[in-house]
N, C-alpha and C positions, 0 to 999 in steps of 0.2 A: 930412119929418115928424120932429119932435123926439122924443126918448125913448132908452131904453137899447137899444144895438145887440146883437143876439144873436150868439154866436160863429158863425163860418162853419162850415157843415156840408155834407157831400156826400149827396145824396138817392139812395136806392136804388130810386126809381120812384114813390114817393108822397110827398106833403107830410107834414111832421112833425106829430105830435100829442103832446099832453102825456102820454098813456098810454104811447105807444111810447117816448118819451124816458125816462120813469120806468123802464120795463121795461129799457131798455138800461143805464141808470145802475145799476140794481139788479144786473144780471148782471155789470157791470164792477166792482162792489164800491163804487160811490159813491152810489147812490140809496137810497131808503128801503127797509127790509126788508119782506117779506111778499108780493112778487110772484113768480109762478111762470112758467116758460118757456111754458106753454100760453097765458098771457095775450098773449105775443108773437104767437102764431098767430091768436088771436081779433082782435087789433088789426089784423093784416094783412088779415084777411077783411073787416073793417069799413072798410077803405080807409086805415088808418093807415100810417105809415112808420117805418123804423128809421134813425136817424141815426148815422153813423160819425164820430167826432171827427176833425177835421182835424189835421195834423201840428203845427200851431202852438199847439194848445190845451194847457191844463194836464193834462187827463185823458189825452191821448195820451202826454205825457211820463211820467206816472206809470205807465201800463201798460208802456211801453217799458223803464223802469227795473226793473220787476218781472221782466220776461222776461230782461233782462240779468243780474241777480243770480242768478236760477235757473240760467241757463246757466253762470255763473261757478262756482257751488257744485258743479254736476255735474262740470265740468271739473277742479276741485280734488280732488274725491274720486277721480276716475279717475287723476289724476297721482300722488296719494299711493299708491294701490294699485299703480300701475306702478312707482313708486320702491321700494316694499317688496319687490315681486317681484324687482327687479333686485338688491337688497342681499342677499337670501337665497341661500344656496348649500348644496350637499350634499357632505359629505366622509366617506369611509370609512376607518377606522383598523383595521389588522390587527395584533393583538397577537402578540408572539413568545413572551413569557415569563409574563405574568400572565393572570389570569382576567378576562373582560369584565365580570362582575358586580361585581368589586372596583373596576374602573376606572370603572364607571358612577356609583358613589358619590362619586368625586372630581370627575366631570364636571358633575353636575347643578347645583352652586352657580354654575357659570360660564355657564349657559344663559340666554338672554333669555326673557321670558314667552312668546314665539312659537316658541322653539326646541323641538326634539324629538330623542329618542334611540331608536334601534332596535338591539337586541342580537341577534346570531346566534352563540350559543356554539359551535355545531358548527364554524363557520369562524373562530372567535376574532375576529369582526368587530364593530365598533361603527359604525353609520351615524348621523351627526349632521346635522340641518338647522338652520341658524342664520345670522346675519350673519357676514360675513368676519372682522370684528374679534374676535368671540367664538370663531370657529373657530381663529384664530391662538393665542388664549390656551389653548384646550383642547388644541391640538397640543403646546404646551409642557408642560402638565400630564401628558399621556400619555407624552411623551418621558422625563420624569423618573421616571415610575412604571414603565413597561415596560422594565425593565433585567434582566439576567441575575440569578438568585438568588445571594445572597451565600454564599460558601463558608467553611468553618471547619475548623481542626484541633483535636483534643481530645487533649491529653497526659494519660494516665491512669496512676496508680500505685495498686495495691491492697496495703494493708499490714495485717499481722496484729499486733495489740497484745495483750500478755499481762502480767498482774500477778503471777502465781504464781511466775515464774522470777526468780532474782536479777538485779539490775541489771547489765548487761554492756555491751560495746561495741556501737555501732549499726552495722548492716551498711553496707558501702561503697556499695551500690546506693542507699541512702537518702541518705547524705551529710548535708548541712546540713539536710535536711528532718526528720531524726530529732530534732535539737535543737529545732526549732520544734514538733514534735508533743509533746515533753515539757512544753512550756509550756502546751499546750492540754489534755492528758489526763494522768491519774494512772496511768500504766502503767510497768512496769520495762523491758520489752523490745519492740522494734519490728522486725519482719522483713518483707521485701518478698515478696509472693506472686507478683505479675506486674506488668508495665508494658507499655504499648503507646501508639501514636499513631493515632488514628482521624481520618477525614476525612468530611465531609458537607456538604450544602447545605441552605439553609432550605427548609422544606416537605417534607423527606424524613426517613426513619428512619435511625438508626445503631444497630448492635448488634455486640457482640464477646464472645468467651469468654475469660475470664481464668483462669490457673492450669492445673494438670495434672489428668488424669483421676483421679477419686477426691477431688480437692480443687479442683473447678472452679466458676467463678461466671459468671453471665451478666449483662452490662450492656447495657441498651438504652434508647433515648429517641427522641423525635421532635423535630426542630428546627422550632419554630414560626417564622412570618414575623418577621424581626428588624427590619424597617424600615431606618432608617439610623443608629440610635443605637448605644451601646456595650453595651446590654443584650440578651441572647439568652435566650429562654424555651425550656427543655427540658421537654416535657410529653407523657406522664408520664415522669419519670426513675425508672428501675427497676433495682435490683440484686437478683439472685436467686442462690441456691445450687443447683447441679445435683446431684440425688440420683436414685438408682435406686429405683423403686417395686417392690412385690412382684411385679408382672408382668414385671419386668426392663427396663422402659422408663425412660429418663432424663427427669425432669421438673423444672421450675424451682420452687423454694420461695422465695417473696418475702421478702426481708429489709428492703427499703426501697423505697417507691413514693410519689412525690408530684411535683407540678409544681415546677420549680426555675428561678429566674431567676439567670443568671450574668453577670458583668461581664467583658468582654474584657480579656485580659492581666493578670488578677488570679487568684492561686491560691485555689482553694476547697477546704476540708477538710470532709469529711462522715464522721461516725462512726456506726456501726451496731452495736448490741449488744442482747442480750435485755432487759436492764433497766439502770437507772442504776448499780447496784452490781455489775454483772457484772465478772468477772475477765478476760474475754476480749472482744475487739471487733474488728470490721473497720473500717478507715479507708480511705476513698477520697479521693485527692488529684487534683484536676482543674484543668487550665489550658487555657482556650479562647482561641484566636487566629484572626483573620480571614486568609484567604488572598487574595492580590491577584487582581483580575479582569483579567488581561492581555488586551488587545485586545477588551474587552467592547464589544459593539455596542449602539447606542442603539435604542430601540423605533421611532424615527421612520423607520428604514430600511424598515419593513414597512408604512408608511402610503401610501395612494394617494388622489388627489383625483378625484372624479367630476365632470366638467364638465356640470353639470345645474342648471337654474334651475327651481325649483318654480313 
């Protein structure tokens, strides 16, 4: 018999019918829309059959490709998740000298979007979860930050300046400083009250009493964090005169109080008087120098790595 040959099919027990074939094609995504799975059941009850496409047909190839690409996509997602898990690591940094809150501000710009930071101030610990390359960069940042506080020496001279006395020779203790003071102030006489050398570290207070009882002064200030530059902030910088109150207690009376930025290795001259036309004044001469940090340890000595994969 001549005519178009139908594609080879495998029967599941009944001969094919147009309704069953349409139903299968609709379920497979190739037939006309509008058929419901219940139609398949009714078709079977009426004696119809469902035809499964043979391996050589175009429909079988199309279904097989869909299954293959779905499996490939699922495998790719699994592989990416596995790769991300393998790249992430956890590292704990133990700070020796600095505060973890300050270190966190420096760390955050170096984190990846998936990275995280956990602070434990009581233990001075920072726990970071991120890729290995980010952890290496963060370790370098912390090593440069977590160093011993800088130390300084403060050479102080407290000088009394007077205008009422005749101009005379400058005391030997002042030396060349007296000539410099004469170019800065309009006084006739300069005499040294006291001098001392103080030592301190950044983040700590410094205080000293200058002069003798009955003519004593109190100098105190706090050394703010100096970073790594040549500027050091002393805040607040305070000079007070010590006086005995009616109750017999010695109390400080402030003469000068303000934040003060000083430059290392440069002499700073500060004058304090009641008013601009005063005939007497106190002059404080200050020279700040940094002390070497011999044998200073790097903060990386306190770091440890936790072998853990999240």
